[in-house]
N, C-alpha and C positions, 0 to 999 in steps of 0.2 A: 084404740079399739083392740089391737093385738094383746095388750096387757089384760084387758077385761076378758077377752076370749080365753087366755091362758088360765085365769083364775076360775072362770065359769066351767071350763072343761077339764079341770085338774083331775077329778075323779074318773071321768071317762077315759083319759089317757093313761091313768094308772091301771085301769082294767085292761087296756089294750097292750100293756107292756109286753106280756108273754108273746103275743102275736107279732109285735113290732120287732122283738129281738130275733125271731125266726126270719122276718123279712130282711133285716140287716145281714144275717148270715148268708141268706140266699143271694143277696146283691153282691156280697163280696165273692162268693163262690162263682157266680156268673161272670163277674169282671175278671177273675183269675183265669178261668177256663177259656175266656174269650181271647186272652192275650198270652197263650202258652209260648209263643215265640219271642215275645218281648217282655222282659222282666220289669220294665219301668213301672207298670201299673201296680203290681203287688208291692213293689219296693217303695213307692211313695207313701204307702201306709206305714211301712216299717220305719222309714226315715222320720216321718212326721211324728209317729208315736214315740220313738226313742228320743228324738230331739225335744219334743214337747215335754217329756218327762224331765229332761235336764233343765229346761227353762222353769218348770214347776219347782224343781229343787233348788235352783240357783237364784230365784228372783229376790231382789233386795229393794228396799224403798228408795235407795239412792240411784237405782238404775231406771232407765226409760225403756224397759223391755215391753213388748206387746203383752198385754195383761193376760195371764192364764190362771192366776189365783186371785184371792181377795186383794185388791190394791188400794190405791190412795182414795178411790171414790168412796169406799165404805169405811176405811179406817179413820177418815176425817170425822166420822160420827162421834168419835171419842173426844175430839178436840186435841190440841197440842199437848205433848208430854209435859211441858212446863206447867200446864194448868190442871194436871191430873190431881184428883183427890186421892187421899190415902187408900180408901176402899176401892177405887178404880185401879190403882197401881198394881195391886195384887191380881186383879182380874186380867189386866193387860199382860202381866208377866206370865200368867197361866196360858193365855192364848199364844204368847210368843214361844213358850216351851212346846206347845203342841205343834206349832209350825216347824220348829227345829226338829222335832221327831219325824215330821213329814219329810224334811230335807234329808234325813238320815235313812229314809225308807222304812221306818218303823211305824207302819200305818195303824196297826192294832193299838199300839201304845198311844199314838197320836189321837185316835178316836176316843180312847179312854180319858185322855187329858182334856179333850174338847168337852166331854160330858161333865167333867169337873168344873171347867170354865162356865159351862151353861148353868150349872147349879149355883155357882157364885153369882152370875149375872141375874138369875131369877131371884135369889135372896136379896140382891141389891135393888131389884125391880128396875134394872138398867135396860131399858127398851132397846136402845141403840146397840148395846153390847150383845144382847140376845140375837138381834138381827145379824150382826157381824159374825157371830159364832155359827149361826145357821149357814151363812154363806161359805165359811171355811169348811164346815161339815159337808156341804153340798159339793164343793170342789173336790174334796177328798174322795167322796163316793163316786163322783164322775170319773176321776183319774184311776180308780180301782175297778171300774166297770160295773158299779152298782147303780145303774141308771134309774131304776125305780125309786130308790131311796133319794138319789140326787134330785129327781124330778119333783118329789114332794117338798124337799127342802128349798129348792129354788123358788118354787111357787110361794112358799111361806115368806121367803125374803121379799119377793116382789109385793105380796100383800102388805107386808109391814112397811115397806118404803112408801107405797101409795097412801096407806092410812095415816102416815105422818105428814101428808100434804105435798110430797114431792111430785112435780109435774112429770108427764110421760116423756118429755124431752130432756129430763135431768140425766146427766151422764151416769149416775148410779143406777137409774132405772134402765137405761139403754144397755149398760154393762150386764145386768142380770137378764134382761130380755135376750141379749145375744147368746148368753150361755144356754138359755132354754131353747132358743132356736137351733143352736148347734146340737143339743141333745136330741131334739126332735129328728134332726137329720140322721143321727146315729140310730135312732129307734125306727127309722123307715117311714116316719110321718112327714112325707115330703111337702104336702100342702102347708101344714103348720110351720115347717121349717122355712119354706119360701116366704111366707107372710112375715115371719119373725125377722129374717135377714133384711127384707125390704123395709120393715118398720125401722130397724136400727140404721140402715143406710140413709133413709129419708131424713131422719132427725140429725144424724151426724153430718150430712152434707149441709143442712141448714146451719149447724154450729160452725162448720168450716167456712161458710160464706161470711160469717161474722168475725171469726177469729181463727185464721188459718195457721197461725204459729203456735197455738196453745198445745203443749206437749201431751196433755191428757187427752185432748180431742184427737190429736194425731195418732197416738198409740192405740186408742180404742178403734179409730177408723181403720188403722192398719190391720188389727186383729179381725175386724168385721170382714174386710175385703178378703183376707187370707182364708178364713173359715168358709165364707160364701163361695170363694173360688174352688175350695176343696169339695164343697157340696155339689157344685156344678160339674166338676171333674168326675165325681163318682156317678153322675147321671149321664156321662159321656157327652156333655155339652162343652166340648173342648174349646170352641171359639170364645164363648162367654167366659169360661174359666180362665183362659189366657188373658183376657182383658182385666179381670179382677186381680189375678196374680200379679200382673204387671203394675197395676196401680198400688197394690200392697207393697211390692218391691220398691217402687219410687218413694213411698212414704217411709219405708224402713231405712232407706239410704239417708233420708233427711233426719230421722230420729236417732239412728244407731251408728251411722257411718258405714264404711265399706267392709271392714274386717270384724264381722260379728257373726255368731252362729245362726242367728235369724236370717241373715243374708244368704247363708249357705243353704238353709232349708228352702227359701224362696227361689233361689237359683235352681235347686233340684226340681221344685215344682214347675218352673218355667221350662226346663229341659224335658221333663216328663210329658208335659202337655204337647210340646213340639214333636216329641217322639211319637205320641199317639196320633198326631196329625200327619205323620210321615214326613215331617220337615226335619230331616235328620241333621243337616248342617247347622241349623239353629239349635237343635238339641245338643249337639256336640259342643257348640260354643258355650251354652249356659252350664252344662254339666262339667266342662273342663274348668270353667271359672269357679264353680262350686268346689271342685277338688283342690284347686290351687289356694283358695282361701281357707278351706277346711283343714288342709294339712299344716297350716300355720297356727292353728288354734289347738293348743295341747289338750284342752278339756272337751273338744268337740267329739261327740259320741256318734258312732256309726257312720263315719266318713267312708268306710269300706263299702257300704251299700251304694253310695253315690258313684264310686269307681266301677262297681258292677253295672249300675245303670248305664254308665258311659260305655262300658265294654259291650253291652248288648246293643247299643246304638251303632257302635262300630261294626258289629256283625251284620246289622241290616244294611250297612254301606258296603259290605264285602271286605272290610279292612281287618283281616283276621289277626295279623301281627299286633296291630294296635289294640285290638279287642283282648287278645291274650295278655298283653302287658298290663292293661287296665284291670282285668279280672284277677290277675295274680296279685297286683297291688291291693286290690280290695280284699282278697283272701288273707294277705299278710296283716293288714290293719285289723281285720275282724278277729284273727287269732290273738293279736296283741290285746284286744279289748274283751276277749273271751265271749264273743258274740256268735253263738252257735248258728242262729238262723242265717246271719250274713255269710258265714263260712259255707253253709249248705247251698246258698244261692250262688256264691262265687264258684263253687265246684261244679254246679250245673252249667254255669256259663262256660267254664273251661271244657266241660265234656262236649258241649255244642260245638265249640270251636274245633276240638280235636276231630269230631265227626265230619265237619265241613271241610277240613283241610286234608283228610285222608283220601 
């Protein structure tokens, strides 16, 4: 039902895009102003945005990361590389080149390369190849904030998957439905987002009941729980958000092990939720663990923001020395990574501490 509603209402939600963008902006501004004394809330956006960008850039087919770009679900549409035909080989190589450009942050060139790949696939009348390219294009658009374009492309992918006879509980269909639900949440269409997340969770729990060790099911479930938890958090439903973040964390440990960037992000999520619930000891526990793991990961981006989150929780506890130490470390790390926003937040944290100690 959710899939049919997406396709039926595609034009309607395209027309509502401008209004939805304004809603998202106002939601963010409301949340930010509501928590001027606690930087945890705005910082969860920054940490998740920056870390998600890193996952998008670093994803490899050999890794069991929670899926953020086109993954194994759709790439299997091509078949194995050993079975590639000569005409398919050039198409796949063009797609790989476009993904490499994305990894380098050359998004305009990546989009141009994807259009070349699309023309190749259309010339070959390669239905599955066209579907996959649309998905990569949609992910690129979503990660660069072009939600209207992404929405159209994701709906096209979903239409093409269903027209090929895939069931609504197929992992590829769930994967695309999840991305659409997450985008509805960004556009402020909360009812559609809620329906989409519930659709994905329902089918994934059914899959889990049959095969709880399947890594594809686990990683898709982990991502669904994480994005749904973030959606609930943004709506100030902290108790529910905590439940889903905790479940996502448990799955991430199973799939990725303890020392992974995704674990750091989820620990930050858990600490932030406890912070908003005024459960400061629990918040300190999770955020401290996040910093301890994060500082051991040389490629971990924006660990400094997590140190600042921790510093602000210490402030709420009246532990100003600990807060200053944490915010100073956050500022140092932010400078090393040339992360201006994190530097600014760290400086604001230090200013607060100075005022409270004077």
